Kinemage of the C-alpha trace (Angstrom):
@kinemage 1
@onewidth
@group {chain A} dominant
@subgroup {mainchain}
@vectorlist {calphas} color= white
{ca met a 1} P 23.777 -30.769 -28.044
{ca ala a 2} L 25.147 -27.875 -30.071
{ca asp a 3} L 28.149 -29.892 -31.279
{ca gly a 4} L 25.934 -32.722 -32.523
{ca ile a 5} L 23.666 -30.307 -34.367
{ca leu a 6} L 26.609 -28.477 -35.930
{ca leu a 7} L 28.116 -31.772 -37.098
{ca glu a 8} L 24.771 -32.854 -38.576
{ca arg a 9} L 24.480 -29.528 -40.405
{ca ala a 10} L 27.934 -30.208 -41.876
{ca gly a 11} L 26.715 -33.599 -43.104
{ca ile a 12} L 28.568 -35.600 -40.459
{ca pro a 13} L 26.401 -38.176 -38.695
{ca ala a 14} L 26.429 -37.521 -34.959
{ca val a 15} L 24.530 -38.317 -31.817
{ca ser a 16} L 24.380 -36.026 -28.824
{ca leu a 17} L 24.361 -37.439 -25.321
{ca cys a 18} L 23.122 -35.672 -22.240
{ca thr a 19} L 22.056 -36.789 -18.819
{ca asp a 20} L 18.367 -37.117 -18.127
{ca ala a 21} L 18.512 -34.161 -15.722
{ca phe a 22} L 19.212 -31.882 -18.696
{ca arg a 23} L 16.466 -33.042 -21.103
{ca ile a 24} L 14.536 -29.763 -20.942
{ca thr a 25} L 17.707 -27.752 -21.561
{ca ala a 26} L 18.762 -30.047 -24.421
{ca glu a 27} L 15.383 -29.731 -26.130
{ca ala a 28} L 15.380 -25.949 -25.688
{ca met a 29} L 18.857 -25.734 -27.209
{ca ala a 30} L 17.817 -27.866 -30.174
{ca arg a 31} L 14.810 -25.590 -30.776
{ca ser a 32} L 16.951 -22.455 -30.482
{ca leu a 33} L 19.390 -23.879 -33.054
{ca gly a 34} L 16.562 -24.604 -35.485
{ca phe a 35} L 16.320 -28.346 -34.870
{ca pro a 36} L 13.105 -28.896 -32.894
{ca gly a 37} L 12.651 -32.601 -32.308
{ca tyr a 38} L 16.387 -33.305 -32.679
{ca gln a 39} L 16.976 -36.852 -31.500
{ca tyr a 40} L 19.556 -37.382 -28.777
{ca val a 41} L 20.269 -39.980 -26.138
{ca ala a 42} L 19.656 -39.226 -22.467
{ca val a 43} L 21.730 -41.264 -20.030
{ca pro a 44} L 21.358 -41.480 -16.237
{ca his a 45} L 22.474 -38.497 -14.186
{ca pro a 46} L 25.105 -37.888 -12.889
{ca ile a 47} L 28.087 -38.945 -15.000
{ca ala a 48} L 30.992 -36.982 -13.512
{ca ser a 49} L 30.981 -38.858 -10.206
{ca arg a 50} L 30.798 -42.342 -11.727
{ca thr a 51} L 33.658 -44.784 -11.957
{ca leu a 52} L 35.016 -45.894 -15.325
{ca ala a 53} L 33.407 -49.293 -14.749
{ca glu a 54} L 30.008 -47.663 -14.194
{ca ile a 55} L 30.430 -45.534 -17.310
{ca asp a 56} L 31.333 -48.649 -19.282
{ca val a 57} L 28.057 -50.291 -18.198
{ca ile a 58} L 26.085 -47.186 -19.188
{ca ala a 59} L 27.839 -47.086 -22.566
{ca arg a 60} L 27.016 -50.742 -23.218
{ca asp a 61} L 23.418 -50.305 -22.080
{ca phe a 62} L 22.824 -47.264 -24.306
{ca leu a 63} L 24.764 -48.396 -27.384
{ca pro a 64} L 21.644 -49.771 -29.142
{ca glu a 65} L 19.910 -46.397 -28.661
{ca ile a 66} L 22.973 -44.501 -29.896
{ca ile a 67} L 23.098 -46.653 -33.017
{ca arg a 68} L 19.350 -46.207 -33.548
{ca val a 69} L 19.702 -42.424 -33.414
{ca leu a 70} L 22.641 -42.542 -35.822
{ca gly a 71} L 20.496 -44.597 -38.172
{ca ala a 72} L 23.411 -46.861 -38.959
{ca gly a 73} L 21.345 -50.032 -39.088
{ca leu a 74} L 24.168 -51.890 -37.378
{ca thr a 75} L 23.696 -54.916 -35.200
{ca ile a 76} L 25.399 -55.318 -31.865
{ca arg a 77} L 27.170 -58.487 -30.859
{ca pro a 78} L 26.941 -59.613 -27.238
{ca ala a 79} L 29.934 -58.703 -25.088
{ca asp a 80} L 32.574 -61.411 -24.756
C-alpha cells in the first residue's frame, strides 16, 4: 500500500494489491499516509501458497479491476 501511495505522490500511476484478509490494515495505512479512500485491489487470500497457474488465473480475473483503478481506460482482449 505504501509503495503505491508513494508512487502516486510522485506522479507515477500505480495500483496497490493486497489480499482480502488485509483490507482493514490497507485502509488504515492509506489513512495514516494521508490518502483516506485510496483505491486498491483486494485479491483472494492467501497468495504465497498458490501455484503459478493459480496466480495467473487471479491476475487475469482481476486485470479489469486493476485497469479501472489505474484509470487507463484500456480495453482487455480475451485470452488466446
